[in-house]
C-alpha positions in Angstrom: 0.0 0.0 0.0 1.1 3.5 -0.7 1.5 6.0 2.1 0.5 9.6 1.8 4.3 10.5 1.8 5.1 8.2 -1.2 5.8 10.0 -4.4 4.6 8.5 -7.6 6.7 9.3 -10.7 5.1 8.9 -14.1 7.2 9.0 -17.2 6.0 11.3 -19.9 6.7 10.1 -23.4 8.2 12.8 -25.6 7.6 12.6 -29.2 10.3 14.0 -31.4 8.9 15.9 -34.4 9.8 14.2 -37.6 11.8 16.7 -39.6 11.8 16.3 -43.3 14.9 17.1 -45.3 14.4 20.2 -47.4 13.8 19.5 -51.1 16.8 20.0 -53.3 16.8 22.0 -56.5 18.9 21.7 -59.6 20.5 24.7 -61.3 20.5 24.0 -65.0 22.6 25.7 -67.7 20.7 26.1 -71.0 22.6 26.2 -74.2 22.4 29.1 -76.6 24.2 29.8 -79.9 25.3 33.3 -79.1 27.1 33.4 -75.7 30.9 32.8 -76.1 32.2 29.6 -74.5 34.9 31.6 -72.6 32.2 33.7 -71.0 30.1 30.7 -69.9 33.2 29.1 -68.4 34.0 32.4 -66.6 30.4 32.6 -65.1 30.7 29.0 -63.9 34.0 29.8 -62.3 32.9 33.0 -60.6 29.3 32.1 -59.5 29.6 28.4 -58.9 33.3 28.3 -57.8 34.3 25.7 -60.4 37.8 25.2 -61.7 38.4 26.2 -65.3 38.4 22.5 -66.3 35.1 21.7 -64.6 33.5 24.8 -66.0 34.6 23.9 -69.5 33.2 20.3 -69.1 29.8 21.6 -67.9 29.7 24.2 -70.7 30.5 21.6 -73.3 27.9 19.2 -71.9 25.3 21.9 -72.2 26.5 22.7 -75.7 26.2 19.1 -76.9 23.1 18.1 -75.1 21.2 21.4 -74.9 21.3 21.7 -71.1 23.4 20.5 -68.1 22.8 20.3 -64.4 25.4 22.6 -62.8 24.7 22.0 -59.1 22.1 20.5 -56.8 21.4 22.4 -53.6 18.8 24.0 -51.3 16.1 26.0 -53.0 17.2 29.5 -51.8 20.8 28.8 -52.8 19.9 27.5 -56.2 17.6 30.5 -56.9 20.3 32.9 -55.7 23.1 31.4 -57.8 20.8 31.1 -60.9 19.8 34.8 -60.6 23.4 35.9 -60.0 24.6 34.0 -63.2 21.7 35.4 -65.2 22.3 38.9 -64.1 26.0 38.6 -65.0 25.1 37.5 -68.5 22.4 40.2 -68.9 24.9 42.9 -67.8 27.4 41.6 -70.4 24.7 41.6 -73.1 24.5 37.8 -73.6 21.3 35.6 -73.7 22.9 33.0 -71.3 20.2 31.4 -69.2 20.3 29.4 -66.0 17.1 27.9 -64.5 16.1 26.0 -61.4 13.8 23.1 -60.9 13.1 20.6 -58.1 15.1 17.4 -58.1 13.0 14.3 -58.4 
């Protein structure tokens, strides 16, 4: 029997909220026939911190296939990088385009 002085401890179950990983987004380089290859490589180096060789390979893949995934990252980063690259091209007077889309 329990006395009046006995303390009863009940454990409370804590449920951890299930956190979902944020969706990742692809930044895609779209090929055009007007932007010089050297400029595309420069943009990939400056905006996406690629080496000259990596930038050249990405640029050539887009040139041959029509588009190429540059990077996969969080939505806000993808949109920021894409906008920065598009703005650089626009300032230089080139129709170079980068787009973003969710990764499947």
